[in-house]
N, C-alpha and C positions, 0 to 999 in steps of 0.2 A: 708293984703289980703281981697279982696272983697268977700262979701257973695255970693254964687252961686244962679243964678236964678232957681227956680224950676218950673216945669210945670206938670200938669195932662193931659196925652194924652191917648185917647182910644188907646188900644193895636192893634186894627185892622189897624191903619195908621202908625204904627211904622215899621222901617226896621226890617227884620226878625232877623237880628244879635242881636238886643237888646232883643227880646223875648227869643232867645237861650241863652243868657248871663244869663238872669234870671233863665231859666231852669237848666243851669249848676250850678249856685249858689244854687239852691234848692237841687240838687243832693248831693252836698257837705254838705249842712246843715243837711239834712235828714240822711246821711250816706249811700245813695244809691250808691254813688261814694266815693272812699277813698282818691283819688288824683285829682288834677286838670286835668291831662291827661285823666284820666278815665272819669271825668265829662264832659269835651269838646267833648270827642269821643261819649258819649252818647247823648249829645245836638247836635252834628253834626256842630261844629264850630272850628276854629283854636284857639290854645292857645294864640296867639297874639291878636286876636280879644277879647277873654275873659279878658285878662290883660288890654287891651286898655279901655274897658268899665265897668269893674267889679265895680269899685267905683262910677260910674256915673249913673248906671241904677238899680233901685230896683222897685219891684212891690208895689203897693199901700198898700197892706197889711202890709209890713214892716214899713211903715210910721204911721200905726195905733198904734204903741206901746205906744204913749203917751196918749192913751185913756184906758190904763190899770188902774184898779180899785182894791184896796184891801180893804176887809171887815173883820172885827172881829166879830164872831157870838158865843154868849154864849148859849149853849144848856144843857137841862136836861140830865143827864146820864141815858138814856134808849135806849133799842134796837131799831133800825130804825130812831133815831134822825138825825144823820149825813146823812143817806139816803134820808131823806125827805128834808134836806137843799140842797143836791146836785141835787135832782129832780127839785128844783126851777131854778137852773142854766141851766140844760138840756133843761127844758121846755121853758126858755127864750132865748135859743140859744146862751148861753154865751160859750166862749172858756176859760175854766179854765186852768191857767198856773201853779199854785202851790196851795197845800192844806198842812197847818201845823196843826196838832192837839195835844193839851196837854192832859195829863193824867187827868181824872176828879177828882176834889176835892170837898168834901161837896156836892156831888150830882149834880155838874155842870161841864162842859168842855168847853175849848175855842178852836174854830177853826178859823184860818185866811186863807181866800181864796183870791187869786189874780186872776183876769180874764180880758178878753176883751169882751165888750159888742158888740154883733153881730146880735142878733135876735129881736124878737118882743119887748122885753123890752128895750126901748131906753134911760132910765135914771137909774141912781143908785137909786133914790128914790123909783122907781118902784120895783127894786130887794129888797130894804130895807123893803118895805110895804109887799111884798109877804112872806119874811122870817119872819118878826115879826108876820104875821098871823098864823104861824105854831104853833101848840099846845106845842111842846117841845123847842121852841126858847124863851129864856129870854130876850136877848138883842142884837141888831145889831148896830155896830158902823162903820162908814166910816173912814178908815185909810189914804187912799190916792185915788186920782183920782178926775175927774171933776164931778160935778153934773150937768149933762146937760139935 
């Protein structure tokens, strides 16, 4: 089977049905609609149009998942340490997908954060440097993701 050709096209020039299919998919993914019938009703398209295009049309945001990054951050066991770490992500405009925190042992705890870079900080190294500058951060390791 041949690889499909992919295009990036400004949404303003797409047929309205493509935009509405994406909207219906979003309603389903966010839980605003529980069924396809409900989603297509909210998006004002037919079920046949939805099924015809649902696998072929996606917003660019969905394609950014390959830019997901995971960091391991070791912090001192102090009040506010995790909050200051999360503030770096909020200030950098990152979209945090998951946070996994271990119970602190010997005065330090480990936090694994997976996120998508979206804001001002455009590289993993910028996030790493900002985190390492925090007084309660002991170490930061890049677990996965591109260093762009």
